[in-house]
N, C-alpha and C positions, 0 to 999 in steps of 0.2 A: 548367610544365603545373601547374592546380589539382588538389587531391586530391579523388578522389572517394569519397563515403561512401554506403554503401546501407544505410539501417535498416529491419529489417521490425519491423513492429510500430508504431501511430501513435497507442497510448493514451499514458497521463500519462507511463511512462518513456520511450518513443520521441519524444513528441513535447517533451520536456524536454531530451533528449540533442541533438534537432534544434534546437531554439533558443539553446542556448548554444555551439552548434557554429557557427552563424551569426554569434551575436551576439560572438562572439570572434574569428573569424577569416572576413569575407565572402568569401575567395577560395575556401572549400571549397566543392565542388560536394556537396549533400544531397538524397539521394532517399529519401523515407520510403512505404514498401510496407503500406498497411493493408488487410486484407480487409474491414472492415466501415465504411465512412466513416460510417454513421449512428451508429456506436458502440450500438446497441442490444443487443447481447450482450457489450459490452465489462466488463471487471472495473472499469474506471475510472468506468462511468456505474451499474453496477448496486450497489456496494459502498454500505457505511454512510456511507463518506466521512468521516473523522475524524482526528487529530493528537494524539499523547500525546508526553510526554518519561520516561513512567514505563516505563522499561524496565530491565533488569539488566546493559546493555553499555554501554561507554561511546561506542564508536563509532554506536549505533544513537540514544542520546540526543541526540550531538553532531548526527546527522545530521537528527532532528527539530527540533533546535534552531535551526537553518540554515533547516528547512523552514516554522516558524512566521513568522521574519523574510520568508522570500520570499512568504508566503500574505498578510502583512500589509500587503507593499508591492506586491501583485501589479497594481493601479490604474496605478501609475507603471510598473512592469517592463513590461508586457505591452498598454501602451497600443499602438492602432494607430488611426492618423488621428484622434487626438483622442478615441476611444472607450476608457474605461476599463472593463476588465471587471469584474463583481461576482461574488463566490463566497459572499456571505451568511456570511462568517466568523464563528462565534460562539464565543466563548471562555468557555464553560460551564463545561470542566472535567474532567476524568477522577476517578471515586472509587473506587479499588482496595479492596475490604472483605477484613479478614482475620480468621477464628477464631483461637483459640490455636494451633493446627497452622502458621498462615500467618504469625504473627506476625513471625516472626524474619528471616525471607527479606523482609518490608514494609519492618522496620527497616533493614535492611542495603541493601535497593534505595533507599532514601528517602536515606540516607547520600551513597551514590554519585551520585544525581540532584542533592541540594544542592549536591557538591561541583564539579559541571559547570555549575552556575548558574540549575538548572531551579527554577521558582516553584511547590515542592510543599509542602504543610504535612502533619503527621503528626497525625491526631488519634485521642482517646480515645474509646471508646464513648459517653462521657457527652458529649464534645464533637461526637460525630457527631450524638447525638440533639438536642441543642441547636440543632445547624446544619441539621439536616435532620429536623425533627418528626415526619412521616413515616414513617420510617426505621423497621425493627425492629430492635433491635442487640441482642438477647436473648444470640446467641450469638458476637458479635461483642466482640473486645478493641482494635481498632483500625483506623484507616483512612487510605489516602493521597490528598489532594485536590489537583489542579492548581489554584492560585490563578488564574495566567496561562498562556498559551502552551500550552493543550490546548481541544481541544472538535470543532466539525464544520464542514461547509462543503458546498458544492454540487460535487460530484466531477465530474458533467458540465460543469459551467462552467468547474472547472481543466483540463479537458483541450482544450476549445474554445477557452478562451484561450492555451494554449501553443500549439495547432494554427494559428491565428489569427497569433500574433506570428511563429512559425518561417515561417509563409508569407509574411509581409509583410517576413521577412530575406531572402528568394530561396529557402527551402527549398521542393522540390517533391514533392506528396503525387501518389501513385497507389494509385486504388483497384482492387486486385488481389488475388489469392491468389498465393503463392508456390509452385512447383511442383517446383524444381529449382535446387541449387546446384551450379556446375561450381568444380573445384579442379584447381590445377597443383602437384602436390607438396603440400606444407603451405600453400599460399595459396588463398585463395578468390579467383577471376577474375572471374565473371559469375553473376547471380543470374536465372533463369528465372521468370518470370511469367505467369499464366493469359491474360492479356490479349494474349498472343504476343509479347511485348516481352523483351529479354536485357539486363539493366543490369549494365555493366562496374563494377568497384568495386576501390578500392585498400584500403577497410578495410571490413567488414561488421558491422554491431551487431545483434545478436539480441535483439529486446526484445517478443517474441510472446507475452509474456503465457502465458495458459494452453495456448496451440499452440506453447510453446517445445520440447518434445519432439518435435514433427514437423520443426520447422526444424534441432534440433542432430543428429537422425538423418539430415539430408541430407549432414551432412558427416561421419558415423560417430561422433559423440559422443553416448554416453550421459549423461545429465542427470537427476538424479534430482529432477525438478519433474514435478509432474501436475496436472492440472485438477481440484479438489475444489468439489462443489458446497455452496455456504453459502446458507440460506434466511433470508429477513428478512421480518417481520411488522410492518405498520403497524397499531397497536392504539389503540383510544379507550377512555375511563376517564371515569366520573362525576368522578371526583378531579381536582383541580388542584393539582399540586405544585409548591410554593415553590423556586426555585434548583435545580430538578432538575439535576444533571450527568450524564454518562455514566458511568452505575453498573456496575462490574463485580462482582458477587457471586462470593463465594468457589467457588461450582460452576461458573463460567464462563458463568453465562447474563448476557447486558447487555441495558440498554434506554438510551435519551436521547429528549428531547424533540424531535419534529419538527412545529413550529407549535403546533397545540391538541392534538396527538395523541402517540403515541410509536412508535418504532421499536425492535425488539428482535430478540434470536436468540441463538445458540449453536453452538458446533462437536458435531456429531454425536459419538459414542463410535467411537473407533478401529476397531470389528468392524463399523460401519454406515456407512464413510466410504471407499467405491470410488471408482475415477478416472471420469471423463467422464459423469457423470449427467447427463441431459436436464436442461436449464434449465427447462423448462416442467413439471416435476413438483416441486411444491412439497412440502417433508417435512413436512406437517401433523402427523403423529404427534409429530414432536420438540416441537412448539407445545404440543400436548393433555398429552403424558405427561412433558415436561421444563420448558419456558419457563413455561408459566402456572403449574403450582405451587410453583414457585420463586418467581415475581414475587409470587403471593398472599402467601406467606412472609414476604418481603422488605418489601413493600408492600403493607400489608393492606388500604389502599383499592382495590389493583388487582383485588381479588377478583372485580369486575364487568367486567374485561376484555373487549372486544369487537375481533375481527379485521376491519380496514376495507380490508385491500388486503395482498398478500403477492407475494413472486419471489423467485427464485434467481439468484445470479450465481457467477461462478468466483473463487476463488483458485487462483493459480500457486503451487502447495504443494511447497515444498524438505522432502521428505520425511526427508533428511540431517539439517538441524539448524533448519528453518524461519526460515533467513535467507537474505538473498540471494546471489547467485553474481555477482559483477560483474569482470570482467577477462579477459584473454586466457586460452585454452586452450593449452599446452603443443604439442597435436600440429596446433593450426592457428595459423600465427602474425599474423593479420591479421584474425582475427574477436573482437570483443568480445562479450562476454555478461554480458547484466544480467536475470538473472530469478530466478523462486523467492521473491518476496517474502513471500507467506506471509500477504496482509494489509495489508501496510504499505508498498506502493507509491504510494500517492497521498502518503502523508507523506513518504517519502523519496524522491520523485521529483525533486524540485529538486535535493537533493545528489547524486543518481545522475547528474544533467542535467550539472551542472558537474564533477563527478569524471570522468565518462567523455570528457566533451570535452576535459579536460586531457588524459587518459591519451592519446589519440587524436593530438591536436595537439602536446604538449609530451613525451610519451612518459613520462610520470610525473605523479602527483598532486603539485599546486602549491598545493592550498587546505588540505580536509581528507583526509588519508590514508585509502582505502579498501582498502588493500591486505590486511585481514585478512578481508576477505569475497572474497578471490582463490579461485581453482580450487584452491590448493595445500591447502588447509584440507581438502576434500572426497578429492582424490586421497591424501592424508597423513593420513586419517582423524582428524582434529582437529576436531571440531565445537565451534561456537561456542554457549556453554550460555547460553539466556537462559529466565529463571526467569519472565518476566512474559509469557507464550505466549497470546495471544487471538485 
């Protein structure tokens, strides 16, 4: 009898897992329950949709190195009936800037990234000014620039391509809310949906993104993942910046090109970052008080920025250590968690899909070992320290 896998959440994480499961073993029955098939409020569609290798932990770097290869080859990998998906991948690079206070960490991170094969250049303030003449470098000592393998893409296009390929391979998608989970001892047996159906499962995958806690609580699991709102602003400027990358200011404010305009944002302060804020309430004060003054200082030509559009999306924010929790929980023997990506879900989706499918089918990781992201570190209070939190 074929194994039955039920995946809660059909965003990039859930759809990547569904794709890899069916591509690896066509005998596995895969059902994906997605509450919002339009993805109108999904993190996958509303994020800034970017990928970088500039992390400070080896596994995050390795996951994104695999991610960029997957994105580069998406047309062939996710082709359906001769239709090759396009996600408009633009390898414009990340540019992390450092003042004297951050120089040591920047250099340490750069050495690790290079050792793992990431194509990152370390530039002096003078070299930054030569390469990006529009940049104010007065307070800077260095910057790390992704020559290749970093950039941005169409996040909505990625999730649709994964979903369509998973469906073409035989995965079933159900538009419904999960309203209950039935367990027999330490095993999940059925998932109850608002459409009135009761789905039997041998393995449950929690890939519910910003709604992760709700699903986890149905199994009596307390997961340190919360929905945190992030506002994004699409801005125009008379300035036309040459070679503009995705720039990360030392303050945490970022911007990148978006056609002839730019998108920008930053994380709010910890005392102004509550859970589950309404997505239709964009934090305009954050732009007026933090983002715009920072951009006008860093890029003097941005003095005349104008907001053209703005929106908000959810981070599934892991308050424990800002990294994903991937794997089985010791209290529920047949539920795999893939949650808490804290803004890295799109770029880590391919590596997660491959890894979780291996864990389900083979009982272990057979390509990239994701075990350091397991529940063990959370339960034993061993946080992964990521120095490049954006």
